[in-house]
C-alpha positions as CSV (number, residue, x, y, z in Angstrom):
1,M,-102.2,117.8,250.6
2,A,-99.3,120.2,250.0
3,T,-97.3,118.0,252.2
4,D,-98.1,115.0,250.1
5,I,-97.1,116.3,246.7
6,E,-93.9,118.3,247.9
7,S,-90.8,116.9,246.6
8,P,-88.9,114.8,248.9
9,A,-85.7,116.7,250.2
10,K,-82.6,115.7,248.4
11,T,-80.5,113.5,250.6
12,T,-76.6,113.7,250.6
13,E,-76.4,110.8,248.3
14,D,-78.4,112.7,245.6
15,R,-76.2,115.8,245.9
16,A,-73.0,113.7,245.4
17,V,-74.4,112.0,242.4
18,A,-75.3,115.4,240.9
19,R,-71.7,116.6,241.5
20,R,-70.2,113.6,239.7
21,T,-72.5,114.1,236.6
22,G,-71.6,117.8,236.4
23,G,-67.9,116.9,236.6
24,R,-68.1,114.7,233.5
25,V,-69.8,117.3,231.6
26,D,-67.0,119.9,232.5
27,A,-64.4,117.4,231.4
28,R,-65.8,116.9,227.9
29,K,-65.9,120.7,227.4
30,V,-62.3,120.9,228.2
31,V,-61.3,117.8,225.9
32,K,-62.9,119.0,222.7
33,P,-60.7,122.2,222.5
34,L,-57.5,120.2,223.1
35,R,-58.4,117.7,220.4
36,S,-59.0,120.5,217.9
37,I,-55.6,122.1,218.8
38,A,-53.9,118.7,218.3
39,I,-55.4,118.2,214.8
40,F,-54.3,121.7,213.7
41,G,-50.9,121.1,215.0
42,A,-50.6,118.0,213.1
43,V,-51.8,119.6,209.8
44,G,-49.2,122.5,210.3
45,A,-46.4,120.0,210.8
46,L,-47.4,118.2,207.5
47,V,-47.6,121.4,205.6
48,A,-44.1,122.5,207.0
49,A,-42.7,119.1,206.0
50,V,-43.8,119.7,202.4
51,A,-43.3,123.5,201.9
52,L,-39.9,123.9,203.5
53,P,-38.0,121.7,201.0
54,A,-39.6,123.4,198.0
55,Y,-38.8,126.7,199.3
56,A,-35.2,125.7,199.8
57,A,-35.0,124.5,196.2
58,S,-36.4,127.6,194.8
59,K,-34.7,130.2,196.7
60,P,-31.8,132.3,194.8
61,I,-28.3,130.7,194.9
62,D,-25.9,132.5,197.1
63,A,-23.6,134.6,194.8
64,S,-20.6,133.4,196.7
65,A,-21.4,129.7,195.8
66,T,-18.7,128.3,193.6
67,V,-19.0,126.4,190.4
68,Q,-17.6,123.3,192.1
69,Q,-20.2,123.6,195.1
70,M,-23.0,124.0,192.4
71,A,-22.0,121.2,190.4
72,A,-22.0,118.9,193.6
73,V,-25.5,119.8,194.1
74,D,-26.6,119.4,190.5
75,A,-24.2,117.6,188.2
76,Q,-26.1,118.8,185.0
77,S,-26.0,122.5,185.9
78,L,-23.6,124.9,183.9
79,V,-22.7,128.3,185.4
80,V,-21.0,130.8,183.4
81,A,-19.9,134.2,184.7
82,S,-22.0,137.0,183.8
83,D,-19.1,139.0,182.6
84,A,-17.7,136.3,180.4
85,T,-17.5,137.4,176.7
86,A,-17.0,135.4,173.5
87,S,-13.7,136.2,171.7
88,S,-14.3,136.6,168.0
89,L,-11.7,135.0,165.7
90,G,-10.1,137.4,163.4
91,R,-9.4,136.1,160.1
92,G,-8.6,139.3,158.2
93,T,-9.9,139.2,154.7
94,F,-10.5,135.3,154.7
95,T,-13.9,133.8,154.9
96,A,-12.7,130.3,155.0
97,T,-13.1,128.2,158.0
98,T,-10.9,125.1,157.6
99,P,-7.0,125.1,157.4
100,D,-7.3,123.7,153.9
101,E,-9.7,126.5,152.7
102,I,-7.5,129.2,154.4
103,E,-4.4,128.0,152.6
104,K,-6.2,127.8,149.4
105,K,-7.4,131.4,149.8
106,K,-3.9,132.6,150.5
107,A,-2.5,130.8,147.4
108,E,-5.3,132.7,145.3
109,E,-4.5,135.9,146.7
110,A,-0.7,135.4,146.3
111,A,-1.2,134.5,142.6
112,A,-3.4,137.6,142.0
113,A,-0.8,139.7,143.6
114,R,1.9,138.3,141.4
115,A,-0.3,138.8,138.2
116,A,-0.9,142.3,139.4
117,A,2.8,143.0,139.9
118,A,3.6,141.6,136.4
119,A,0.9,143.7,134.7
120,S,2.3,146.8,136.5
121,T,5.9,146.0,135.3
122,A,4.6,145.3,131.8
123,S,2.6,148.6,131.8
124,T,5.7,150.5,133.1
125,S,8.1,149.0,130.6
126,G,5.7,149.7,127.8
127,S,5.6,153.6,127.8
128,G,8.4,156.0,127.3
129,N,11.3,153.6,127.0
130,Y,11.5,153.9,123.2
131,D,13.0,156.8,121.3
132,I,10.4,158.2,119.0
133,G,12.0,161.5,118.3
134,N,12.9,160.6,114.7
135,Y,9.4,159.4,113.9
136,S,6.0,161.3,113.0
137,L,3.4,160.9,115.7
138,V,0.7,160.9,113.2
139,S,0.7,158.9,110.0
140,P,0.3,160.8,106.7
141,G,-3.2,160.7,105.1
142,S,-6.6,161.7,106.0
143,G,-10.1,160.1,106.7
144,E,-11.4,157.7,109.2
145,V,-9.0,154.9,108.3
146,R,-5.2,155.0,107.9
147,Y,-2.6,152.6,106.9
148,P,-0.9,151.1,110.0
149,L,2.7,151.4,108.3
150,P,4.1,154.1,106.3
151,Q,3.4,153.6,102.7
152,G,6.5,152.0,100.9
153,S,8.0,150.8,104.2
154,Y,6.4,147.2,104.1
155,N,5.8,144.1,101.9
156,V,2.9,141.7,102.5
157,S,4.2,138.1,103.1
158,R,0.8,136.3,103.7
159,T,-2.6,137.3,104.5
160,V,-5.7,135.6,106.1
161,G,-5.9,131.8,105.3
162,G,-6.2,128.6,107.3
163,A,-5.4,129.4,110.9
164,H,-3.8,132.7,110.0
165,Q,-6.2,135.5,110.8
166,G,-4.3,138.6,109.6
167,A,-1.9,140.0,107.2
168,D,1.9,139.9,107.8
169,M,3.5,143.2,106.7
170,L,7.2,142.8,106.7
171,A,9.1,145.9,107.6
172,P,12.5,146.8,109.3
173,A,12.6,146.6,113.1
174,G,11.7,150.1,114.6
175,T,9.2,150.8,111.8
176,P,6.4,153.0,113.3
177,I,3.0,151.6,113.8
178,Y,0.0,153.8,113.6
179,A,-3.7,153.3,114.8
180,A,-5.8,152.3,111.7
181,A,-8.8,154.2,113.2
182,A,-9.8,156.3,116.2
183,G,-11.0,154.4,119.2
184,V,-10.3,153.0,122.6
185,V,-7.3,150.7,123.5
186,R,-8.8,147.5,124.5
187,A,-5.6,145.8,125.5
188,S,-1.9,146.7,125.6
189,A,0.7,144.5,127.0
190,E,4.3,143.1,126.6
191,S,2.9,139.7,126.0
192,I,-0.5,138.7,124.5
193,G,-0.2,135.0,123.7
194,G,1.3,134.4,120.2
195,Y,1.0,138.2,119.3
196,G,3.9,138.9,121.7
197,V,4.0,142.5,122.4
198,A,0.7,143.8,121.2
199,V,-2.1,146.7,121.0
200,M,-5.7,145.9,120.4
201,L,-8.1,148.8,119.6
202,D,-12.0,149.1,119.5
203,S,-13.3,151.5,116.9
204,V,-16.4,152.5,115.1
205,V,-16.0,153.3,111.4
206,G,-19.0,154.3,109.2
207,G,-21.4,153.1,112.0
208,Q,-19.7,149.7,112.1
209,R,-17.8,148.1,114.9
210,V,-14.2,147.7,114.0
211,Q,-11.6,145.8,115.9
212,T,-8.0,146.0,115.0
213,T,-4.8,144.1,116.4
214,Y,-1.3,145.1,116.0
215,G,1.0,142.2,117.0
216,H,4.9,141.4,117.2
217,M,5.9,144.8,118.5
218,T,9.4,145.5,119.8
219,Y,9.7,145.2,123.7
220,G,9.1,148.5,125.4
221,S,7.9,150.3,122.3
222,R,4.0,150.5,123.1
223,Q,2.9,154.1,123.3
224,V,-0.7,153.6,124.6
225,Q,-2.3,151.8,127.4
226,A,-5.5,150.0,127.9
227,G,-8.5,152.4,128.4
228,E,-6.8,155.3,126.6
229,T,-8.5,156.9,123.7
230,V,-6.5,157.4,120.4
231,V,-7.1,159.1,117.2
232,A,-6.7,157.8,113.6
233,G,-3.0,157.7,112.5
234,Q,-1.8,158.1,116.2
235,L,1.5,156.4,116.9
236,I,1.1,153.3,119.1
237,G,4.3,151.3,118.7
238,F,7.2,150.0,116.5
239,V,7.7,146.8,114.4
240,G,9.6,143.9,116.1
241,S,9.5,140.1,116.2
242,T,8.0,139.1,119.6
243,G,5.7,136.3,120.3
244,R,5.3,133.6,117.7
245,S,7.5,135.4,114.9
246,T,10.4,134.6,112.8
247,A,11.0,137.9,111.4
248,N,10.4,141.5,111.9
249,H,6.9,142.3,110.7
250,L,3.5,143.7,111.8
251,H,0.8,141.1,112.3
252,F,-2.4,143.3,111.4
253,E,-6.0,142.0,112.0
254,V,-9.4,143.5,111.3
255,W,-12.8,142.3,112.5
256,V,-15.9,144.2,111.5
257,N,-19.0,143.6,113.4
258,G,-17.5,140.5,114.8
259,G,-16.6,139.0,111.5
260,L,-12.9,138.5,110.2
261,M,-11.8,140.6,107.2
262,E,-9.0,140.4,104.9
263,P,-6.9,143.4,106.2
264,I,-5.2,144.5,103.0
265,A,-8.4,144.7,101.0
266,W,-10.3,146.5,103.8
267,L,-7.5,149.1,104.0
268,G,-7.7,149.6,100.1
269,A,-11.3,150.1,100.5
270,N,-11.4,152.4,103.5
271,A,-8.0,154.3,104.0
272,G,-7.8,157.8,103.0
């Protein structure tokens, strides 16, 4: 019975079939790894094709590259040397920016310079050029208010009325003129409008603000300058006929607290 159930012996044909079957199995085992390698290779090639141009575009520009070379690559690029500096435009004291504005500014400064030079010349000519050796430096009298001309040296030709705002006190050329009150010289010049050579004073008399004007003085006779302090009766100049004047006289004005006063009456009421 053992003989009956024993597997028949394998023939030569059976062994050949078995070898062929085993060969096909081994071939499949070899093909699968090769296919995976091919896939990975294709993916790597694709990644390299995409990444390399991006890397090339992002890498730093060679320092030796010229502006012309860079412009050829990107026509919209502008390269400025790192050591280039902006040169500031010096305009001196000018703040104008256009040629017309600069010329206007120059003209204004030239006009201001001429005015300053004229004022300096007038100031120089108005002090120390007149012989005062024969005149008293202080007027006679006492009190806060003094007569601007020596008593008996003048005649009043006209006073306040119409457009005339002062008293015209006729006197010989060279008659000394004195400050009517102590104060500060507001103006002193060789030409002040129609007053000609004139001096203007700001004073306080009896608690009131008093402004006095002395016009038509002789050229070069002013003895005080703007900003100086004077005392009542101090010599400030000499009678002349400058400005809008037809004869030697002192044009004397008095303003009290901003209101025009008749000078002769004011002197009679206040002068000592």
